[in-house]
Wavefront OBJ file of the C-alpha trace (Angstrom):
o trace
v 130.348 103.105 89.570
v 131.195 101.531 93.375
v 127.121 102.332 94.250
v 126.152 99.879 91.642
v 127.498 97.169 93.867
v 125.624 95.236 96.066
v 126.458 95.230 99.759
v 128.253 91.778 99.751
v 129.972 92.727 96.576
v 131.344 96.422 98.198
v 132.092 94.147 101.316
v 134.406 91.830 99.607
v 135.750 94.673 97.404
v 136.679 96.374 100.486
v 137.949 93.523 102.289
v 140.277 92.532 99.305
v 141.194 96.194 99.038
v 140.203 96.392 95.588
v 138.114 99.484 96.437
v 138.934 101.468 99.540
v 135.768 102.429 102.085
v 136.467 106.087 101.090
v 135.981 105.401 97.355
v 132.910 104.052 98.835
v 131.661 106.655 101.037
v 132.880 108.939 98.104
v 130.661 107.656 95.994
v 126.949 107.595 98.264
v 127.854 111.058 99.049
v 127.440 112.151 95.333
v 124.995 109.711 94.897
v 122.987 111.333 97.789
v 124.028 115.008 96.379
v 121.597 114.134 93.220
v 119.122 112.499 94.224
v 117.967 113.925 97.633
v 116.958 117.211 96.043
v 114.461 114.433 94.226
v 113.452 111.931 96.051
v 114.043 113.904 100.417
v 114.808 110.364 101.551
v 117.473 112.104 104.081
v 116.796 114.333 107.330
v 120.926 114.886 108.021
v 124.138 113.458 105.967
v 127.242 113.254 108.147
v 129.401 113.554 105.327
v 132.569 114.299 107.421
v 132.475 111.974 109.612
v 131.540 108.843 107.361
v 135.070 110.075 105.136
v 136.663 109.830 109.027
v 134.971 106.499 109.775
v 136.101 105.434 106.538
v 140.065 106.513 106.821
v 140.017 104.547 109.953
v 138.668 101.342 108.477
v 140.936 101.375 105.182
v 143.846 101.506 107.824
v 142.307 98.673 110.199
v 141.828 96.557 107.053
v 145.206 97.620 105.604
v 146.543 96.162 108.939
v 144.716 92.818 108.812
v 141.754 93.972 111.346
v 138.937 93.317 109.133
v 136.199 93.069 112.135
v 132.778 91.624 110.066
v 131.196 92.144 106.611
v 129.997 95.308 107.262
v 133.315 96.715 107.864
v 133.903 100.174 105.685
v 130.577 99.690 104.311
v 128.514 102.671 103.904
v 125.067 102.398 105.292
v 121.926 105.030 106.544
v 119.590 104.310 108.762
v 115.926 105.445 109.780
v 116.004 108.342 111.863
v 114.564 106.485 115.136
v 117.853 104.885 116.410
v 119.481 107.115 118.860
v 122.935 107.624 118.964
v 124.561 109.555 121.900
v 125.080 113.356 121.209
v 123.444 113.212 117.866
v 119.820 114.183 116.991
v 117.138 111.693 116.733
v 113.903 113.246 115.218
v 111.552 110.238 114.627
v 110.665 112.482 111.592
v 108.473 114.548 114.500
v 108.405 118.098 115.270
v 108.209 117.253 119.369
v 112.060 115.449 118.822
v 113.053 117.640 116.149
v 116.016 118.681 118.523
v 116.082 115.184 120.592
v 119.797 114.311 121.848
v 119.971 111.034 123.361
v 122.977 110.497 125.678
v 123.253 106.800 124.908
v 123.385 104.901 121.948
v 121.024 102.400 120.816
v 121.435 98.398 120.982
v 121.475 98.149 117.068
v 123.501 101.210 116.722
v 126.516 100.159 118.798
v 126.485 96.366 117.041
v 126.479 98.421 113.496
v 129.853 100.361 114.984
v 130.955 97.595 116.480
v 131.139 95.574 112.826
v 132.722 98.651 111.140
v 129.818 99.766 109.256
v 130.408 103.367 108.214
v 127.011 105.894 109.340
v 126.652 108.418 106.371
v 123.707 110.076 107.957
v 119.992 109.482 109.137
v 116.615 108.744 107.112
v 113.471 110.541 106.379
v 110.383 108.628 107.791
v 106.507 108.787 108.150
v 106.117 111.105 111.999
v 106.875 108.728 115.052
v 106.620 105.514 112.557
v 102.716 106.610 112.077
v 102.045 105.541 108.729
v 102.313 102.972 105.677
v 103.114 106.015 102.855
v 106.004 107.967 104.084
v 104.225 111.028 104.151
v 106.024 113.646 106.840
v 104.267 117.124 106.844
v 107.939 118.423 108.891
v 110.456 117.002 106.642
v 108.274 116.753 103.704
v 107.050 113.946 101.547
v 109.320 110.801 100.127
v 109.551 110.097 96.922
v 109.362 106.983 95.545
v 112.456 106.516 93.214
v 110.973 104.476 90.011
v 108.431 107.419 90.138
v 108.501 110.269 92.123
v 104.327 110.936 91.868
v 104.095 107.762 94.116
v 104.365 106.934 97.140
v 108.327 104.895 98.589
v 105.793 102.874 101.243
v 106.058 103.436 105.007
v 106.907 104.210 107.838
v 110.602 103.445 106.802
v 110.108 105.492 103.369
v 113.753 107.223 103.315
v 115.008 103.695 104.047
v 113.480 102.345 100.680
v 114.001 105.271 99.024
v 117.914 105.611 99.621
v 118.721 102.069 99.279
v 116.482 101.759 95.826
v 118.436 104.514 94.615
v 121.768 102.945 95.683
v 122.690 106.447 97.804
v 123.523 103.760 100.673
v 124.263 100.120 100.565
v 121.659 99.013 103.172
v 119.305 100.311 106.060
v 117.649 99.589 109.269
v 114.305 100.400 109.304
v 111.399 99.074 111.972
v 108.174 97.578 110.916
v 105.548 97.525 113.268
v 102.737 96.416 110.628
v 104.319 96.629 107.327
v 107.270 99.494 107.560
v 110.293 97.277 106.415
v 108.240 95.547 103.884
v 105.929 97.880 102.099
v 108.602 100.328 101.370
v 110.511 96.770 100.320
v 108.274 96.312 97.870
v 107.367 99.564 96.723
v 111.059 100.504 96.080
v 111.904 97.250 94.903
v 114.136 96.461 97.589
v 114.195 93.305 99.942
v 113.015 94.152 103.607
v 112.937 92.014 106.955
v 110.424 91.603 108.976
v 112.427 89.100 111.845
v 110.120 87.147 114.661
v 109.354 89.515 117.205
v 112.374 89.536 120.512
v 114.904 88.604 117.702
v 116.386 92.402 117.591
v 116.642 94.140 120.180
v 114.614 97.757 120.349
v 116.346 99.054 123.412
v 117.383 103.132 122.575
v 114.345 102.779 119.737
v 111.484 104.868 120.456
v 108.453 102.463 120.740
v 105.521 102.562 118.079
v 103.409 100.179 119.458
v 105.552 97.786 122.495
v 103.960 94.332 121.762
v 104.258 94.943 117.750
v 107.978 96.375 117.150
v 109.973 95.146 115.282
v 113.749 96.313 113.975
v 115.065 95.275 110.324
v 116.743 95.343 107.602
v 116.330 96.777 103.847
v 118.658 95.840 101.368
v 119.016 95.564 97.653
v 119.317 91.111 98.153
v 118.436 88.634 100.355
v 122.152 88.387 101.061
v 122.889 91.751 101.774
v 119.780 91.872 104.202
v 121.201 88.812 106.117
v 125.001 90.577 106.405
v 122.804 93.690 108.575
v 120.446 91.175 110.363
v 123.843 88.867 111.426
v 125.236 91.701 112.862
v 122.226 92.775 114.869
v 120.624 89.635 116.261
v 120.523 88.498 119.665
v 119.864 88.711 122.704
v 120.413 92.038 124.792
v 120.371 92.391 128.502
v 119.063 95.597 128.100
v 115.889 94.797 126.437
v 114.313 92.099 128.082
v 111.646 91.376 125.466
v 114.926 89.698 123.167
v 115.492 85.658 122.731
v 117.527 83.856 124.713
v 118.560 81.525 121.797
v 121.720 81.724 119.826
v 121.809 83.397 116.594
v 122.265 81.232 113.798
v 124.997 81.865 110.492
v 122.484 83.485 108.217
v 125.074 83.492 105.537
v 125.795 79.257 105.848
v 123.051 78.240 104.430
v 122.047 80.797 101.735
v 123.180 78.828 99.119
v 121.948 75.514 100.044
v 119.012 75.866 97.694
v 115.252 74.606 98.172
v 114.311 71.757 96.395
v 111.380 70.123 97.877
v 110.566 72.770 100.284
v 107.178 73.538 100.532
v 105.139 76.817 99.689
v 101.844 77.755 100.805
v 99.763 79.740 99.075
v 96.683 80.500 99.839
v 93.580 79.840 98.057
v 90.570 81.040 100.457
v 92.231 85.091 101.674
v 94.848 87.751 100.583
v 96.017 86.443 97.271
v 92.868 85.935 94.994
v 92.061 89.418 96.264
v 95.100 90.832 94.460
v 95.046 93.376 91.876
v 94.863 92.032 88.177
v 97.561 94.251 87.492
v 100.314 92.613 90.047
v 99.065 89.108 89.199
v 101.336 88.384 86.147
v 104.144 89.365 88.317
v 103.050 87.234 91.595
v 102.439 84.325 88.981
v 105.993 84.428 87.478
v 107.823 84.449 90.507
v 105.628 81.391 91.788
v 106.347 79.691 88.360
v 110.222 80.591 89.024
v 109.979 78.913 92.997
v 108.724 76.044 91.191
v 111.380 76.103 88.395
v 113.881 75.958 91.308
v 112.534 72.760 93.094
v 109.828 74.142 95.357
v 106.002 72.227 95.883
v 103.825 74.800 95.418
v 101.044 73.612 98.208
v 97.615 75.314 97.562
v 95.854 75.545 101.181
v 93.269 77.737 102.995
v 94.588 80.057 105.708
v 92.790 81.656 108.962
v 91.171 84.908 107.976
v 93.434 87.540 108.317
v 91.026 90.196 108.592
v 90.054 88.902 111.599
v 93.671 89.174 112.855
v 93.964 92.776 111.443
v 90.946 94.059 113.844
v 92.617 92.619 116.761
v 95.978 94.040 115.590
v 94.619 97.631 115.058
v 92.985 97.415 118.377
v 96.620 96.771 119.951
v 98.127 99.295 117.893
v 95.842 101.992 118.279
v 95.456 101.489 122.260
v 99.298 101.233 122.834
v 100.146 104.531 120.241
v 97.635 106.199 122.428
v 99.190 105.760 126.006
v 102.837 105.928 124.570
v 102.131 109.675 123.573
v 99.504 110.138 126.127
v 101.459 113.171 127.858
v 102.518 114.901 124.421
v 98.819 114.721 122.976
v 97.507 116.100 126.251
v 100.032 119.098 126.242
v 101.684 119.415 122.888
v 98.873 118.180 120.379
v 99.281 121.050 117.963
v 102.741 119.656 117.322
v 101.171 116.834 115.528
v 100.685 116.925 111.997
v 96.504 116.196 111.857
v 96.251 113.100 110.344
v 98.834 111.119 112.890
v 97.591 112.692 116.166
v 93.850 111.564 114.257
v 95.502 108.184 114.297
v 96.897 108.502 117.666
v 93.627 109.637 119.519
v 92.129 106.584 118.093
v 92.910 104.595 121.207
v 91.738 106.962 123.783
v 87.851 105.069 122.435
v 88.832 101.640 122.861
v 87.876 100.441 126.405
v 90.684 98.142 128.242
v 88.800 95.153 127.711
v 89.217 95.133 124.143
v 93.145 95.358 124.647
v 93.318 92.492 126.796
v 90.969 90.095 124.927
v 93.673 91.077 121.431
v 96.302 90.346 123.303
v 94.846 87.128 124.919
v 93.944 85.591 121.872
v 97.564 86.284 120.488
v 98.714 82.432 121.482
v 94.987 80.984 120.207
v 95.555 83.113 116.345
v 99.354 81.672 116.357
v 98.023 77.814 117.100
v 95.399 78.256 114.735
v 97.898 80.041 112.045
v 100.333 77.398 112.788
v 97.961 74.237 111.904
v 96.549 75.832 108.984
v 99.596 76.639 107.188
v 102.835 75.455 108.579
v 101.662 71.504 109.125
v 101.089 71.596 105.120
v 103.681 73.906 104.419
v 107.422 75.609 105.465
v 106.769 78.967 104.422
v 103.897 81.191 103.116
v 103.457 82.624 99.877
v 101.422 86.157 99.546
v 101.411 89.726 97.624
v 103.139 92.618 100.340
v 100.457 94.834 99.035
v 96.906 93.607 96.735
v 97.059 97.369 94.764
v 99.755 98.984 93.235
v 101.918 101.405 94.409
v 99.199 104.352 94.995
v 100.026 107.938 94.004
v 101.069 110.621 96.845
v 97.982 112.986 96.130
v 95.592 110.078 96.879
v 96.605 109.048 100.146
v 96.745 112.325 101.528
v 94.057 112.828 103.762
v 93.829 116.213 103.528
v 92.877 116.044 100.336
v 91.650 112.892 99.172
v 88.762 110.875 100.957
v 89.515 107.561 99.508
v 93.251 107.971 101.603
v 91.572 105.914 104.631
v 90.649 103.155 102.442
v 93.410 102.866 100.639
v 95.862 103.168 103.674
v 93.877 100.208 105.125
v 93.710 98.255 101.958
v 97.591 98.540 101.737
v 98.815 96.659 105.116
v 95.592 94.397 104.919
v 98.201 91.928 103.572
v 100.620 92.420 106.163
v 99.653 93.465 109.354
v 98.282 90.617 111.220
v 101.918 89.409 110.309
v 103.540 91.455 113.767
v 100.658 90.384 115.742
v 101.857 86.717 115.186
v 105.131 88.071 115.651
v 106.231 85.700 113.036
v 109.205 86.704 110.436
v 108.352 87.601 106.945
v 110.087 88.950 103.846
v 109.498 90.919 100.885
v 111.314 90.420 97.709
v 110.943 92.252 94.386
v 109.348 90.316 91.601
v 108.810 92.625 88.453
v 106.802 95.944 88.120
v 103.506 97.524 86.462
v 103.085 98.776 83.306
v 103.997 102.316 84.173
v 106.887 100.709 86.200
v 106.277 100.653 89.450
v 107.626 98.051 91.774
v 105.647 94.670 92.812
v 106.811 92.706 95.865
v 106.336 89.066 97.217
v 105.723 87.763 100.848
v 107.104 85.370 102.367
v 106.179 84.366 106.074
v 107.661 81.858 108.115
v 108.057 79.749 111.514
v 109.174 81.844 114.380
v 112.944 82.092 114.072
v 113.401 80.601 110.896
v 115.010 83.764 108.919
v 117.265 81.507 107.467
v 114.744 79.493 105.726
v 113.113 82.711 104.369
v 116.840 84.418 103.364
v 117.714 81.381 101.654
v 114.558 80.899 99.745
v 114.970 84.204 98.453
v 118.342 84.231 97.376
v 117.719 81.346 95.350
v 114.655 83.462 93.463
v 117.232 86.267 92.879
v 120.189 83.927 91.547
v 117.441 82.920 89.260
v 116.098 86.397 88.471
v 117.502 90.096 87.901
v 114.011 92.193 89.599
v 116.718 93.622 92.090
v 119.947 95.096 89.522
v 117.612 96.828 87.929
v 118.460 100.934 88.827
v 115.071 103.539 89.013
v 115.453 105.993 86.003
v 116.385 108.744 88.428
l 1 2 3 4 5 6 7 8 9 10 11 12 13 14 15 16 17 18 19 20 21 22 23 24 25 26 27 28 29 30 31 32 33 34 35 36 37 38 39 40 41 42 43 44 45 46 47 48 49 50 51 52 53 54 55 56 57 58 59 60 61 62 63 64 65 66 67 68 69 70 71 72 73 74 75 76 77 78 79 80 81 82 83 84 85 86 87 88 89 90 91 92 93 94 95 96 97 98 99 100 101 102 103 104 105 106 107 108 109 110 111 112 113 114 115 116 117 118 119 120 121 122 123 124 125 126 127 128 129 130 131 132 133 134 135 136 137 138 139 140 141 142 143 144 145 146 147 148 149 150 151 152 153 154 155 156 157 158 159 160 161 162 163 164 165 166 167 168 169 170 171 172 173 174 175 176 177 178 179 180 181 182 183 184 185 186 187 188 189 190 191 192 193 194 195 196 197 198 199 200 201 202 203 204 205 206 207 208 209 210 211 212 213 214 215 216 217 218 219 220 221 222 223 224 225 226 227 228 229 230 231 232 233 234 235 236 237 238 239 240 241 242 243 244 245 246 247 248 249 250 251 252 253 254 255 256 257 258 259 260 261 262 263 264 265 266 267 268 269 270 271 272 273 274 275 276 277 278 279 280 281 282 283 284 285 286 287 288 289 290 291 292 293 294 295 296 297 298 299 300 301 302 303 304 305 306 307 308 309 310 311 312 313 314 315 316 317 318 319 320 321 322 323 324 325 326 327 328 329 330 331 332 333 334 335 336 337 338 339 340 341 342 343 344 345 346 347 348 349 350 351 352 353 354 355 356 357 358 359 360 361 362 363 364 365 366 367 368 369 370 371 372 373 374 375 376 377 378 379 380 381 382 383 384 385 386 387 388 389 390 391 392 393 394 395 396 397 398 399 400 401 402 403 404 405 406 407 408 409 410 411 412 413 414 415 416 417 418 419 420 421 422 423 424 425 426 427 428 429 430 431 432 433 434 435 436 437 438 439 440 441 442 443 444 445 446 447 448 449 450 451 452 453 454 455 456 457 458 459 460 461 462 463 464 465 466 467
């Protein structure tokens, strides 16, 4: 089946005209028709437009006008990126019919690269929640076991990529929202360094934490998407001015001698026993590839987690202030509760949390990157929860579970560092397990190279959900 190919394989097949872009789009549309009733991963599908774009791509490629590795390859994206004249719902009732008059930078760059847009993917309402729950467009379900969550807030992205309904996706990550769906759905999820990818034309969740990043089946696939969207954007003054490296060039350079830090005092020791065998096996595989495993003590992530929560709550409340006052009933109960929490934090707490960020980053750099090139942690310390266990209106244990699943990831956004989730196995009930690699600022190339080496030696990423 064409949909069984990775993005990289599909790209090469289209470039050499072994497979047409139209054939790829047809195959994806057939796959969407099959999985959508079960997974609910799409909010909208643009079949006619995608086929027309694929026909144009095939004509251009036949003329020798190949634009990039994404040319003619079908992608689908979290429904939070503006496209002029197209509805962008952000998974909400408030913006259910919102039609922007301009296009986000990342969507423009993907279109310029020749990528095909299949449709918009379901997500947590206003990107507020790590479990994938959405009371307006329905729950996205995990393709490996539909009774379990897919992770959020880029829930549709993780589920659609894992289900082979598209070859890759853009999501967003404010505390885990690319990495959690990646780990829980058995695909790769990348949170880039803060400022690497433009957020122009992307509704904010939290201005100083948000990142836009890819979800894909492999590290190579993620690198191809990142290559197309990364870089300075004059419409987003927070983007970095440094040039963008060639993320594909060094993927096969090997990792011999690379120092992989394993925290002995936090995160890794607290992981659920059900996840430990997969993580231990992954560490052994990295050692066999030539990496040096370094035991180290890292700064207390719970301290950084608390500071992240202060910023998260305050900025979200400020962003939604007018709608909370004028349209409170248009929010789901759980999302409104999360947003309103920011009203009860004094401005001094927010300022202190922001002021401490450089100091926390310096402490982390000294403790971790002085001894290791990358940090290895779980993506989440517990197995993928059941949907019923994280429904706030049905489970009294839901708040604790929601907090727990982001304990290993949220502090990364506070520090602004790049992080990558990589599939590394399954629990006994067939749900994916992933590990997280955290790197120095703008060291995405190293994370992708390490993940590519790992995936060249393992086969977790080629396994298909039993749909």
